[in-house]
C-alpha positions in Angstrom: 4.8 -32.3 28.2 6.8 -30.2 25.8 9.7 -30.7 23.6 13.1 -30.3 25.4 16.7 -30.0 24.3 19.1 -32.2 26.1 22.3 -30.3 26.7 25.8 -31.7 26.1 26.8 -33.6 29.2 28.8 -31.2 31.3 30.6 -33.9 33.3 31.1 -37.1 31.3 33.7 -38.2 33.8 31.0 -38.6 36.4 29.1 -41.0 34.1 32.3 -42.9 33.5 32.8 -43.2 37.2 29.3 -44.7 37.5 27.7 -41.5 39.0 24.6 -40.6 37.0 23.4 -38.3 39.8 26.4 -35.9 39.8 25.2 -32.4 40.7 26.7 -30.8 37.6 24.9 -33.2 35.3 21.7 -33.0 37.2 21.8 -29.2 37.2 22.2 -29.3 33.4 19.1 -31.4 33.0 17.2 -29.2 35.4 18.2 -26.1 33.4 17.2 -27.7 30.1 13.7 -28.4 31.5 13.4 -25.1 33.3 13.3 -27.0 36.6 10.1 -28.7 35.5 9.4 -32.4 35.3 10.1 -33.7 31.8 6.7 -35.5 31.9 4.1 -33.5 33.8 5.7 -30.0 33.7 5.4 -29.4 37.4 8.1 -27.2 39.0 10.2 -29.5 41.1 13.0 -28.1 43.3 10.9 -25.7 45.3 8.8 -28.6 46.7 10.9 -31.8 46.4 14.1 -33.3 45.1 14.1 -34.1 41.4 15.1 -37.5 40.1 17.5 -38.3 37.3 15.1 -40.3 35.3 16.2 -43.3 33.2 14.1 -43.2 30.1 14.8 -46.9 29.5 14.8 -48.3 33.0 17.9 -49.5 34.8 15.9 -51.4 37.4 15.6 -55.2 37.3 18.5 -55.3 34.8 16.2 -54.2 31.9 18.8 -51.9 30.3 21.8 -52.0 32.5 24.1 -50.9 29.7 22.2 -47.6 29.5 22.4 -46.7 33.2 25.2 -44.2 32.7 24.4 -43.1 29.2 23.6 -39.4 29.0 21.0 -39.8 26.2 19.0 -42.0 28.5 18.8 -39.5 31.3 16.1 -36.9 32.0 14.8 -34.7 34.8 11.6 -35.9 36.5 9.5 -35.3 39.6 9.3 -38.2 42.1 5.7 -38.9 41.3 6.2 -39.4 37.6 9.4 -41.3 38.1 7.8 -43.6 40.6 4.7 -44.1 38.5 6.8 -45.0 35.5 9.0 -47.2 37.7 10.7 -49.9 35.7 8.0 -50.3 33.0 9.0 -49.9 29.4 7.6 -51.3 26.2 10.0 -51.7 23.2 7.1 -51.6 20.7 5.4 -48.6 22.3 8.1 -46.7 24.2 7.1 -43.8 26.4 7.3 -40.3 24.9 10.9 -38.9 25.3 10.5 -35.1 25.2 14.3 -34.8 24.7 14.3 -36.7 21.4 10.9 -36.0 19.9 8.1 -33.5 20.0 5.4 -34.8 22.4 2.7 -33.0 20.4 3.0 -35.7 17.8 1.5 -38.2 20.3 -0.5 -36.1 22.8 -2.5 -32.9 23.1 -4.0 -30.8 25.8 -7.7 -29.9 26.1 -8.3 -27.8 29.1 -6.5 -29.4 32.1 -6.5 -32.9 30.5 -4.0 -34.6 28.2 -5.2 -36.9 25.5 -3.4 -39.2 23.0 -3.6 -38.2 19.4 -5.7 -40.5 17.2 -4.1 -43.9 17.1 -1.1 -43.0 19.3 -0.6 -46.0 21.6 2.6 -44.3 22.8 0.6 -41.2 23.9 -2.0 -43.4 25.6 0.5 -45.5 27.5 2.6 -42.4 28.5 -0.5 -40.7 29.9 -1.7 -43.8 31.7 1.4 -45.3 33.1 3.1 -42.0 34.1 -0.1 -40.6 35.5 -0.2 -37.4 33.5 -3.9 -37.0 34.3 -3.7 -37.7 38.0 -6.1 -35.7 40.1 -3.6 -33.4 41.7 -2.2 -32.4 38.3 -5.6 -31.7 36.9 -6.4 -29.6 39.9 -3.1 -27.6 39.5 -3.6 -27.2 35.7 -7.2 -26.0 36.2 -6.1 -23.4 38.8 -3.6 -22.0 36.3 -6.1 -22.0 33.4 -8.7 -20.3 35.6 -6.2 -17.6 36.6 -5.2 -17.0 33.0 -8.9 -17.2 31.9 -9.9 -14.4 34.4 -7.0 -12.2 33.2 -7.8 -12.9 29.6 -11.5 -11.9 30.2 -10.4 -8.7 31.9 -8.1 -7.9 29.0 -10.9 -8.4 26.5 -13.1 -6.1 28.5 -10.6 -3.3 28.3 -11.8 -0.4 26.1 -8.2 0.9 25.4 -6.9 -1.2 22.5 -3.2 -0.6 23.4 -3.8 -1.8 27.0 -5.8 -4.7 25.8 -3.1 -5.8 23.4 -0.4 -5.4 26.0 -2.3 -7.5 28.6 -2.9 -10.3 26.0 0.7 -10.2 25.0 1.7 -10.5 28.7 -0.6 -13.5 29.1 1.1 -15.2 26.1 4.2 -15.3 28.2 2.4 -17.7 30.6 2.6 -20.3 27.8 6.3 -20.1 27.4 8.4 -23.2 28.0 9.7 -22.0 31.4 6.2 -21.8 32.9 4.4 -24.6 34.7 2.0 -26.6 32.5 2.9 -24.6 29.4 1.3 -27.3 27.1 -2.1 -26.8 28.7 -1.8 -23.0 28.9 -0.7 -22.8 25.3 -3.7 -25.0 24.2 -6.1 -22.8 26.3 -4.8 -19.6 24.7 -4.9 -21.1 21.2 -8.5 -22.2 21.8 -9.2 -18.6 22.7 -7.4 -17.3 19.6 -4.7 -15.5 21.6 -1.5 -17.6 21.2 
């Protein structure tokens, strides 16, 4: 999970007409998150239909007044959205990557996410949303393994210019538009290459 910037709502009329799934608005959320789930950082549209996530849930009349509020919307994969469901805790709200930096509550170590010391919000976000579910760990490990192999090859290069170019190229794999960028960035930092 990385910090995101929520764009200005491109079609406020759709929200006023009780349409929070309007394609223009959904597309703006997709673009803001690089078509990645706001929670798990998995690419979405090439494998499934993304959900317009209600950060504070609309289900079971928990926050009905926020159903059409742009600041309560995000872009999520079906698995994270279903895992989160209508759960929400006022005293320990889930991490909202659009309004805060997730790194204040969670960090990556290898393919796993952990809460920062004392962060109940980090713990509950990881647990309830399933940010360490088996298939995510497997996908993150595959990416880390690919980058690790390329990094090792770069370090074996005798030519300093080629070595630096290869490492610089690998650093692009930790950019916000890449899948699992939080884990990749942590991996590269742990190898002193970020």
